[in-house]
N, C-alpha and C positions, 0 to 999 in steps of 0.2 A: 312545805311546798303546798300550795292550793291544789285542789282536785279539779280545778277548771281555770281558764283564763278568759277574760272579757275581750271579745273582738268585735268591733262595731256595735257595741251594746249587747252582744249575744254571749252567754256563757257557753264555752266550748269545753267539754270535758277533756281532762288530760289522763293519759295512761302512764303508769309507773313502769319504767323500762328495767327496774331492778338494780340499776347501777347508780342511783342518786339522781338520775335525769328523768324528765317527764317529756311525752310527745303528745301531740294532738290527735291520738287515737291511731288505729291500724286500718289497713284496707279492709273494707267490709263493715266498719263502723258507720253508724248512721247518725244524722243530727236533723232537727227541725228548726227552721228559721222563720220568724213572722215579720213582715215589713208593714208598717202603717202608711197608707196612701192618703193624703189630704187632698180631696176633690173640691176644688174652689168655684167651679162653674156649673150652674144648673143646666146649662144648655150646650150639650156636645152634638156634633154631627159625626157622621161615618168618617173614619180615617183620622179622627182626633186622638191625642195621647191623653189618657186619664191618669192624673196624679203626677205626671212628670217622671224624672229619672227614679228608678227603685233600685237600690244597692242592697244585694243579698250577701252579707258579710260571712266569712268563714265557711264557704261553700266547699272549698278543698282543704286538706289538712295541712298543706305546705304550699308556698309560693310556686305558682306555676303548674300545679298538679291537676288532676282530673277527679271528677265525681259523676255519679249517675243520679239525675233527678228522678225520683220515683213517684211521687204524688204532689199534688197542688190543691190548695183550697182558696177560694176567694168569697169574701162575705162582708157585710150584708149588702144586698142589692134590692131595689124595689120591684125587680122582675128578672126574668132569665135573659139577660143582656149578652149577646155574643161579643167575644173579644178574641184578640190574638196577643199572645204574650211572647215578645221579641227578646231574645237573650243574646248578650254581647259580652266579650271578655274585658272590655273597656268602654268608657263612655263615648257617645258619638263625636264626630268632629265639630258638629253644632248641636249641642244638647237641646232637647225639645221640652218646653215647659208644660204644665198641665193646660189642657184645651188646645195646644199647638198642633198644626197639622204633621202628621207622621210623615217624614221624608228622609231618605238616606242619600249620601254622596258616595262616590266610588271608594273612598277610604273607609267608609263604615262597613262595607261588605267583607273586609278582612278580618274584622271584629266579630261578625256574626256568627253565633253558636247554634242557632236553629230557632224555630217558631213553634209554639204550641197554640192549638186552637181551643178556645173555650166555647162550645157550642150550648144551645139551648137545652139539649139532652143531658148535659153535665150538671144541671141545677136541681136543687131540692128545695121546696117551700117549707118553712117553719110554720105550719098551721095555716088554716084558711085565713086570707088576708094578711099573712105574715110576710117577713123578708125572705129573700132567696139566698142560697149559697151554692157556689159551683164546687164540685168535688171530682177531681180527676185522679184515677189510680192507674198504675201501670205505665206511667208516661214514658219511661225508658229513654229520656233525652240526656246523652252524654255531654259534659261541659268541661272545658279545660280554662283555667284562669290564666291570665296574662303573666308574663314574667314579672316577678316582684309582688305580686298580690294573691289574696286568697279569696277574693269576692269576684261576683259577677253583676253586670249591670242589666237591668230589665226595663222594658217599656211595655205598658199595656195599651194596646191599640183598640178603640172603639169601632165597632163594625155595624152599627145600626142606627136608626133614627131615634130610639128610645134612650133618654139620658139617665145616668145614675143620679142626677141631683147633686146638690151641695152636701157632702157627707164625709164620713171617714171609712175606708175600706181597708180590710186586712187580707194580705196575701201570705199564705204559709207554704213554704216549699220544704219537703221532706227529701233527703238524698242520702247516698252512702258514698264513701270514699273508694275511689278506684286505684289511685297511686299516691 
């Protein structure tokens, strides 16, 4: 048996249960998942979605279980651009594409798991004139996957007039299994 399984392109470590079976870890185990965002439009305005739907696979160890999001990293950016990271247990009733206006309908609120603000103070610059990366520690956001899935859906909402430009961004989420 493999020491891991691939879920949504992410290698998830497996634990030997000692009886010939394997499981996706135990409560307290952690995992880090990185999503690649393709940012296609150089001109974003406040309240636009950056990168469209972001799916974080294998966030929980089994369908419908819970995890604790401990830290987030977002990079590289041309400056310390403020964002909100909106978390859902399933995609929105009307999915939002890259550069689309962020808007929710009543049914979307039932899927909402919380929102994490990425402020200017969360950024660090990689040398004079270099790009910026946001690093949030101690996030403490509990998430619960929908029935039948182990992933969560995320939207990155732009809050300023400064645009990230046309680029590729990386969002890394580190979490631990709660149930």
